[in-house]
C-alpha beads as a LAMMPS data file, in Angstrom:
LAMMPS data file: protein, C-alpha beads

213 atoms
212 bonds

1 atom types
1 bond types

-500.0 500.0 xlo xhi
-500.0 500.0 ylo yhi
-500.0 500.0 zlo zhi

Masses

1 110.0

Atoms # bond

1 1 1 -35.386 38.891 -73.442
2 1 1 -35.570 38.709 -69.664
3 1 1 -33.921 41.933 -68.431
4 1 1 -34.698 41.114 -64.806
5 1 1 -32.772 37.794 -65.000
6 1 1 -29.701 39.466 -66.514
7 1 1 -29.654 42.098 -63.785
8 1 1 -29.816 39.377 -61.094
9 1 1 -26.886 37.504 -62.626
10 1 1 -24.793 40.663 -62.713
11 1 1 -25.633 41.445 -59.095
12 1 1 -24.545 37.941 -57.919
13 1 1 -21.302 38.157 -59.877
14 1 1 -20.451 41.533 -58.416
15 1 1 -21.216 40.365 -54.846
16 1 1 -18.877 37.399 -55.239
17 1 1 -16.018 39.590 -56.467
18 1 1 -16.331 42.199 -53.744
19 1 1 -13.434 42.509 -51.294
20 1 1 -15.407 43.528 -48.214
21 1 1 -16.861 41.120 -45.631
22 1 1 -20.385 41.733 -46.884
23 1 1 -19.296 40.651 -50.384
24 1 1 -18.622 36.987 -49.316
25 1 1 -21.351 34.440 -49.920
26 1 1 -22.421 32.075 -47.078
27 1 1 -20.636 29.219 -48.891
28 1 1 -17.341 31.150 -48.958
29 1 1 -17.665 32.058 -45.281
30 1 1 -18.133 28.365 -44.395
31 1 1 -15.064 27.398 -46.429
32 1 1 -12.970 29.986 -44.584
33 1 1 -14.226 28.720 -41.187
34 1 1 -13.294 25.135 -42.068
35 1 1 -9.847 26.216 -43.236
36 1 1 -9.148 28.054 -39.966
37 1 1 -10.286 25.002 -37.936
38 1 1 -8.006 22.695 -39.910
39 1 1 -5.044 24.994 -39.334
40 1 1 -5.627 25.072 -35.557
41 1 1 -5.903 21.278 -35.436
42 1 1 -2.602 20.949 -37.302
43 1 1 -0.887 23.256 -34.802
44 1 1 -2.211 21.175 -31.886
45 1 1 -0.945 17.922 -33.415
46 1 1 2.503 19.401 -34.004
47 1 1 2.621 20.642 -30.406
48 1 1 1.800 17.199 -28.992
49 1 1 4.415 15.584 -31.225
50 1 1 7.108 18.014 -30.164
51 1 1 6.235 17.541 -26.496
52 1 1 6.616 13.779 -26.716
53 1 1 9.861 13.925 -28.701
54 1 1 11.378 16.511 -26.408
55 1 1 11.215 14.296 -23.278
56 1 1 8.438 16.280 -21.621
57 1 1 6.010 15.021 -18.961
58 1 1 4.172 12.774 -21.428
59 1 1 7.362 10.955 -22.424
60 1 1 8.463 10.638 -18.800
61 1 1 5.102 9.174 -17.757
62 1 1 5.250 6.609 -20.536
63 1 1 8.794 5.598 -19.604
64 1 1 7.853 5.251 -15.925
65 1 1 4.796 3.135 -16.716
66 1 1 6.960 0.771 -18.759
67 1 1 9.290 -0.026 -15.830
68 1 1 7.100 0.198 -12.719
69 1 1 3.873 -1.176 -11.305
70 1 1 1.498 -0.463 -8.421
71 1 1 0.730 -2.359 -5.199
72 1 1 -2.569 -1.896 -3.351
73 1 1 -1.757 -3.132 0.182
74 1 1 -4.283 -3.677 2.973
75 1 1 -4.137 -5.397 6.352
76 1 1 -6.418 -6.447 9.177
77 1 1 -5.931 -4.698 11.518
78 1 1 -4.636 -1.647 9.623
79 1 1 -1.761 0.590 10.644
80 1 1 1.147 -1.709 9.748
81 1 1 4.377 -0.242 8.382
82 1 1 5.123 -1.340 4.806
83 1 1 8.547 -2.533 3.651
84 1 1 9.349 -3.405 0.027
85 1 1 12.384 -5.650 -0.473
86 1 1 13.507 -4.670 3.017
87 1 1 13.246 -0.936 2.376
88 1 1 10.777 1.199 4.373
89 1 1 8.144 2.835 2.200
90 1 1 7.208 5.427 4.803
91 1 1 3.554 4.354 4.511
92 1 1 1.195 2.313 6.668
93 1 1 -1.726 0.137 5.620
94 1 1 -3.985 0.681 3.847
95 1 1 -1.873 2.285 1.120
96 1 1 -1.311 2.306 -2.630
97 1 1 2.351 2.167 -3.630
98 1 1 3.105 3.528 -7.086
99 1 1 6.399 3.406 -8.925
100 1 1 7.344 -0.053 -7.619
101 1 1 10.142 -1.506 -9.722
102 1 1 9.033 -4.328 -12.009
103 1 1 10.280 -7.758 -10.965
104 1 1 9.286 -11.441 -10.812
105 1 1 9.654 -11.609 -7.015
106 1 1 9.079 -8.543 -4.869
107 1 1 8.923 -9.024 -1.088
108 1 1 6.388 -7.023 0.903
109 1 1 6.649 -7.106 4.703
110 1 1 4.288 -5.559 7.237
111 1 1 5.396 -4.664 10.767
112 1 1 3.041 -3.597 13.534
113 1 1 3.778 -3.439 17.239
114 1 1 2.294 -6.418 19.066
115 1 1 1.910 -8.505 15.915
116 1 1 4.076 -10.994 14.117
117 1 1 5.732 -9.680 10.949
118 1 1 3.769 -10.690 7.859
119 1 1 5.510 -11.352 4.543
120 1 1 4.238 -11.948 1.028
121 1 1 6.140 -12.274 -2.229
122 1 1 4.509 -11.195 -5.456
123 1 1 5.254 -10.311 -9.054
124 1 1 5.122 -6.666 -10.095
125 1 1 4.177 -6.052 -13.732
126 1 1 4.527 -2.842 -15.698
127 1 1 1.442 -0.650 -15.551
128 1 1 -0.530 -3.201 -13.479
129 1 1 -2.053 -2.655 -10.012
130 1 1 -1.738 -5.781 -7.862
131 1 1 -3.794 -6.053 -4.642
132 1 1 -2.264 -7.629 -1.529
133 1 1 -4.201 -8.471 1.647
134 1 1 -2.696 -9.422 5.017
135 1 1 -4.249 -10.737 8.238
136 1 1 -1.907 -9.917 11.099
137 1 1 -1.459 -12.300 14.027
138 1 1 -0.736 -10.951 17.460
139 1 1 2.763 -11.983 18.330
140 1 1 2.669 -12.600 22.055
141 1 1 1.126 -11.955 25.428
142 1 1 2.855 -10.470 28.458
143 1 1 3.323 -12.743 31.461
144 1 1 4.093 -11.395 34.928
145 1 1 5.168 -13.616 37.812
146 1 1 4.663 -12.473 41.398
147 1 1 5.871 -14.137 44.580
148 1 1 8.757 -16.045 43.026
149 1 1 11.590 -16.733 45.507
150 1 1 14.712 -14.750 44.673
151 1 1 16.819 -17.792 43.812
152 1 1 14.140 -19.756 41.986
153 1 1 14.447 -20.792 38.355
154 1 1 11.551 -20.345 35.921
155 1 1 11.080 -22.489 32.832
156 1 1 8.638 -21.898 29.980
157 1 1 8.275 -25.027 27.841
158 1 1 11.438 -26.373 29.525
159 1 1 13.454 -23.287 28.532
160 1 1 14.999 -21.171 31.285
161 1 1 13.725 -17.569 31.225
162 1 1 14.536 -14.341 33.037
163 1 1 11.479 -13.843 35.233
164 1 1 12.771 -10.620 36.858
165 1 1 10.897 -8.648 34.217
166 1 1 7.651 -9.225 32.283
167 1 1 7.900 -12.165 29.902
168 1 1 6.816 -11.877 26.270
169 1 1 5.361 -15.302 25.503
170 1 1 3.805 -16.403 22.190
171 1 1 0.052 -16.682 22.281
172 1 1 -1.192 -20.220 22.899
173 1 1 -0.710 -23.157 25.307
174 1 1 2.527 -23.457 27.289
175 1 1 3.928 -25.211 30.319
176 1 1 5.476 -23.267 33.179
177 1 1 7.696 -24.711 35.890
178 1 1 9.232 -22.888 38.849
179 1 1 11.742 -24.611 41.046
180 1 1 14.376 -23.996 43.685
181 1 1 17.396 -26.099 44.522
182 1 1 15.229 -28.308 46.738
183 1 1 11.632 -28.007 45.546
184 1 1 9.394 -27.624 42.527
185 1 1 7.216 -24.698 43.535
186 1 1 4.919 -24.616 40.524
187 1 1 4.336 -26.848 37.530
188 1 1 1.277 -26.426 35.349
189 1 1 -0.059 -25.727 31.883
190 1 1 -1.151 -22.234 30.952
191 1 1 -2.735 -20.572 27.944
192 1 1 -1.165 -17.252 27.041
193 1 1 -3.558 -14.750 25.541
194 1 1 -3.096 -11.288 24.139
195 1 1 -2.589 -8.558 26.664
196 1 1 -1.109 -9.027 30.119
197 1 1 -1.480 -11.954 32.521
198 1 1 -0.249 -12.302 36.105
199 1 1 0.581 -15.574 37.830
200 1 1 0.732 -15.544 41.620
201 1 1 3.330 -17.952 42.899
202 1 1 2.729 -19.331 46.409
203 1 1 5.681 -21.279 47.761
204 1 1 4.628 -24.465 49.576
205 1 1 4.412 -24.441 53.361
206 1 1 7.475 -25.855 55.055
207 1 1 7.180 -29.520 55.792
208 1 1 4.387 -30.136 53.289
209 1 1 6.541 -30.404 50.175
210 1 1 3.485 -30.100 47.947
211 1 1 3.473 -28.117 44.731
212 1 1 0.886 -25.981 43.005
213 1 1 -0.868 -27.632 40.120

Bonds

1 1 1 2
2 1 2 3
3 1 3 4
4 1 4 5
5 1 5 6
6 1 6 7
7 1 7 8
8 1 8 9
9 1 9 10
10 1 10 11
11 1 11 12
12 1 12 13
13 1 13 14
14 1 14 15
15 1 15 16
16 1 16 17
17 1 17 18
18 1 18 19
19 1 19 20
20 1 20 21
21 1 21 22
22 1 22 23
23 1 23 24
24 1 24 25
25 1 25 26
26 1 26 27
27 1 27 28
28 1 28 29
29 1 29 30
30 1 30 31
31 1 31 32
32 1 32 33
33 1 33 34
34 1 34 35
35 1 35 36
36 1 36 37
37 1 37 38
38 1 38 39
39 1 39 40
40 1 40 41
41 1 41 42
42 1 42 43
43 1 43 44
44 1 44 45
45 1 45 46
46 1 46 47
47 1 47 48
48 1 48 49
49 1 49 50
50 1 50 51
51 1 51 52
52 1 52 53
53 1 53 54
54 1 54 55
55 1 55 56
56 1 56 57
57 1 57 58
58 1 58 59
59 1 59 60
60 1 60 61
61 1 61 62
62 1 62 63
63 1 63 64
64 1 64 65
65 1 65 66
66 1 66 67
67 1 67 68
68 1 68 69
69 1 69 70
70 1 70 71
71 1 71 72
72 1 72 73
73 1 73 74
74 1 74 75
75 1 75 76
76 1 76 77
77 1 77 78
78 1 78 79
79 1 79 80
80 1 80 81
81 1 81 82
82 1 82 83
83 1 83 84
84 1 84 85
85 1 85 86
86 1 86 87
87 1 87 88
88 1 88 89
89 1 89 90
90 1 90 91
91 1 91 92
92 1 92 93
93 1 93 94
94 1 94 95
95 1 95 96
96 1 96 97
97 1 97 98
98 1 98 99
99 1 99 100
100 1 100 101
101 1 101 102
102 1 102 103
103 1 103 104
104 1 104 105
105 1 105 106
106 1 106 107
107 1 107 108
108 1 108 109
109 1 109 110
110 1 110 111
111 1 111 112
112 1 112 113
113 1 113 114
114 1 114 115
115 1 115 116
116 1 116 117
117 1 117 118
118 1 118 119
119 1 119 120
120 1 120 121
121 1 121 122
122 1 122 123
123 1 123 124
124 1 124 125
125 1 125 126
126 1 126 127
127 1 127 128
128 1 128 129
129 1 129 130
130 1 130 131
131 1 131 132
132 1 132 133
133 1 133 134
134 1 134 135
135 1 135 136
136 1 136 137
137 1 137 138
138 1 138 139
139 1 139 140
140 1 140 141
141 1 141 142
142 1 142 143
143 1 143 144
144 1 144 145
145 1 145 146
146 1 146 147
147 1 147 148
148 1 148 149
149 1 149 150
150 1 150 151
151 1 151 152
152 1 152 153
153 1 153 154
154 1 154 155
155 1 155 156
156 1 156 157
157 1 157 158
158 1 158 159
159 1 159 160
160 1 160 161
161 1 161 162
162 1 162 163
163 1 163 164
164 1 164 165
165 1 165 166
166 1 166 167
167 1 167 168
168 1 168 169
169 1 169 170
170 1 170 171
171 1 171 172
172 1 172 173
173 1 173 174
174 1 174 175
175 1 175 176
176 1 176 177
177 1 177 178
178 1 178 179
179 1 179 180
180 1 180 181
181 1 181 182
182 1 182 183
183 1 183 184
184 1 184 185
185 1 185 186
186 1 186 187
187 1 187 188
188 1 188 189
189 1 189 190
190 1 190 191
191 1 191 192
192 1 192 193
193 1 193 194
194 1 194 195
195 1 195 196
196 1 196 197
197 1 197 198
198 1 198 199
199 1 199 200
200 1 200 201
201 1 201 202
202 1 202 203
203 1 203 204
204 1 204 205
205 1 205 206
206 1 206 207
207 1 207 208
208 1 208 209
209 1 209 210
210 1 210 211
211 1 211 212
212 1 212 213
């Protein structure tokens, strides 16, 4: 009865059966697009799987993370050489050490000229970054003695020292005594500070027998 409706149905059927690109309906084009996307995703998943199973970079990174940790080391003042379990790292503070072998007790030592060595022991856990902070203490001051008689003996805290060259003395209070076979030339308390200090030694005048205090 409705010739126009029959013609429309025939036209739609013929468009759907056509082999050319213009013959596909929007619904069919969308289905094809989704199918291509799914195929590409499957290829990507297979590639990742093969990379991990083949011992590639991803597998190596995972294996390394399971056996090593990281140390974030800082010091005040900076510029100290870093040693891990007695081995030089080749780095100075501040520095981040990666690939440190996991262990319950790892020794970290800092060495800097003019400062006492600083040591800390810490636990290194797999995949964990552990911060370590150091405050370095200056090791000693330099003490120079001038005017000491050639055959005099010099004692620092009652210990005989070689005064012919500058003395490296720990920072802090000390007692110095200088004596010859017959006299005590100098006996007094001193405070050694960082840097260099000079002590002028004045032998007593003959006949006075006094000593510097």
